[in-house]
C-alpha positions in Angstrom: -7.6 5.1 22.4 -7.0 2.1 20.3 -6.2 -1.4 21.6 -3.2 -2.9 19.8 -2.7 -6.6 19.3 -0.2 -9.0 17.6 -0.9 -12.4 16.1 1.7 -14.9 14.7 0.5 -16.3 11.4 1.9 -18.4 8.6 2.6 -15.1 6.8 4.5 -13.6 9.7 3.4 -11.3 12.5 0.1 -9.6 12.0 -0.7 -6.4 13.9 -4.3 -5.2 14.5 -6.1 -2.5 16.4 -9.6 -2.2 17.7 -11.7 0.5 19.2 -13.4 -2.0 21.4 -16.3 -2.5 19.1 -14.7 -3.1 15.7 -11.4 -3.7 14.0 -10.0 -0.5 12.5 -6.6 -1.8 11.4 -5.0 -5.1 10.4 -1.7 -5.3 8.7 1.5 -7.3 8.5 4.6 -6.5 10.5 7.0 -4.6 8.2 4.1 -2.4 6.9 4.1 -0.2 10.0 5.0 3.0 8.1 2.0 2.6 5.8 -0.3 1.7 8.7 0.8 4.6 10.8 0.2 7.0 7.9 -3.3 5.6 7.4 -4.2 5.8 11.1 -2.7 9.3 11.5 -4.9 10.5 8.6 -7.9 9.1 10.3 -7.3 9.6 14.0 -4.6 12.3 14.2 -2.4 11.7 17.2 -3.8 8.4 18.1 -2.7 6.5 21.3 -2.2 2.8 21.3 -2.5 0.6 24.3 -1.8 -3.1 24.5 -4.8 -4.7 25.9 -7.3 -7.5 25.8 -8.8 -8.7 22.5 -12.5 -7.6 23.1 -13.6 -8.9 19.7 -11.8 -12.2 20.1 -10.1 -11.8 16.8 -7.1 -14.0 17.6 -9.2 -17.2 17.7 -11.0 -16.2 14.4 -7.6 -15.5 12.7 -6.4 -18.9 13.9 -9.5 -20.5 12.5 -9.1 -18.7 9.2 -5.4 -19.8 8.9 -6.4 -23.4 9.9 -8.8 -23.6 6.9 -12.1 -22.2 8.2 -12.1 -19.6 5.5 -15.4 -17.9 6.5 -14.3 -17.3 10.1 -13.6 -13.6 9.4 -16.8 -12.9 7.3 -18.7 -11.2 10.1 -16.0 -9.4 12.0 -17.1 -5.8 12.5 -14.8 -3.3 10.9 -14.5 0.5 11.1 -12.4 1.5 8.1 -13.0 5.2 7.9 -12.0 6.5 4.4 -13.9 8.5 1.8 -17.4 7.5 0.7 -16.0 5.9 -2.4 -13.3 3.9 -0.5 -16.0 2.7 1.9 -18.1 1.6 -1.0 -15.2 -0.3 -2.5 -14.2 -1.9 0.8 -17.8 -3.0 1.5 -17.9 -4.6 -2.0 -14.6 -6.4 -1.2 -16.3 -8.1 1.7 -18.9 -9.6 -0.7 -16.2 -11.6 -2.6 -16.4 -15.1 -1.2 -13.2 -16.9 -0.1 -12.0 -19.0 -3.1 -13.1 -16.4 -5.6 -11.5 -13.4 -7.2 -12.6 -10.3 -9.1 -10.7 -8.0 -11.4 -10.4 -4.3 -10.6 -12.7 -3.7 -13.5 -15.3 -6.1 -12.2 -15.2 -4.4 -8.8 -15.6 -1.0 -10.5 -18.7 -2.2 -12.2 -20.0 -3.6 -8.9 -19.7 -0.2 -7.2 -21.4 1.4 -10.3 -18.3 3.2 -11.5 -17.4 1.1 -14.5 -14.6 3.4 -15.7 -13.0 3.7 -12.3 -10.8 0.5 -12.1 -7.7 2.6 -11.3 -9.6 4.4 -8.5 -10.7 1.0 -7.2 -7.0 -0.1 -7.2 -6.1 3.0 -5.3 -8.8 2.3 -2.7 -7.5 -1.2 -2.4 -4.0 0.2 -1.7 -5.4 2.2 1.2 -7.4 -0.6 2.8 -6.6 -0.4 6.5 -8.0 -3.9 7.4 -6.1 -6.5 5.3 -7.5 -10.1 5.1 -10.8 -9.2 6.7 -11.5 -6.6 4.0 -10.1 -9.0 1.4 -8.4 -6.8 -1.1 -6.1 -9.8 -1.9 -9.0 -11.3 -3.8 -8.7 -8.6 -6.5 -6.5 -9.4 -9.5 -5.6 -7.8 -12.8 -8.0 -8.2 -15.9 -5.5 -10.7 -17.3 -5.7 -12.7 -14.1 -2.3 -11.6 -13.1 -1.5 -11.0 -9.5 -1.0 -7.2 -9.1 -0.4 -4.9 -6.2 -0.8 -5.9 -2.6 0.4 -3.7 0.3 1.5 -6.9 2.2 3.5 -8.0 -0.8 2.7 -10.3 -3.8 4.0 -13.4 -2.1 1.5 -13.0 0.7 -1.2 -12.3 -1.8 -0.3 -15.5 -3.7 -0.2 -17.5 -0.4 -3.7 -16.1 0.7 -5.2 -16.9 -2.7 -3.7 -20.4 -2.7 -4.9 -20.9 0.9 -8.4 -20.0 -0.1 -8.3 -22.2 -3.2 -8.5 -19.4 -5.7 -5.1 -19.8 -7.2 -3.4 -22.8 -8.7 -0.1 -23.7 -6.9 2.3 -22.8 -9.7 0.5 -20.2 -11.8 -0.7 -16.6 -11.5 -4.1 -17.8 -12.8 -7.2 -18.6 -10.9 -7.5 -22.3 -10.2 -10.9 -22.5 -12.0 -11.6 -19.6 -14.4 -15.4 -20.3 -13.9 -15.0 -19.0 -10.4 -14.5 -15.5 -11.7 -18.0 -14.2 -12.6 -18.2 -12.4 -15.9 -18.6 -8.6 -15.8 -22.3 -7.8 -15.9 
């Protein structure tokens, strides 16, 4: 049994689910088909029940959208996925708000330097948007690429976090992107 919740954000309605101890899904309204597919893979015929917010995520989301960018840093998540996906998603949580990484940099971080496409695929299957910040991953050329919630939401999130200049698809400060080790 998963507890289902909704939250109105500047990016539209956000849907999230918890198992009572961790967040196992967070996505945008309109992405329900993708979310249902990911949850069905993981839980089979899962049952949702509207209920309380045992992790008090709504106030933390409100804080994040009001500018307290680290409000979600310690929210417990239970993402499921393959060992590689879990490794990528764990690495995503180390990217601080206001910074970005390329897919290649993330591949190096998870010790799979030739696996930038696999990293991109893992990002596309991330079940916990924003908290597991796949929006902080950009193309090697600093271009905004792929985001299940849509590129406009990705752009908004990166601008909100101070990682993207207002009018360009380039990081606000190139020095904020660490060089690949």
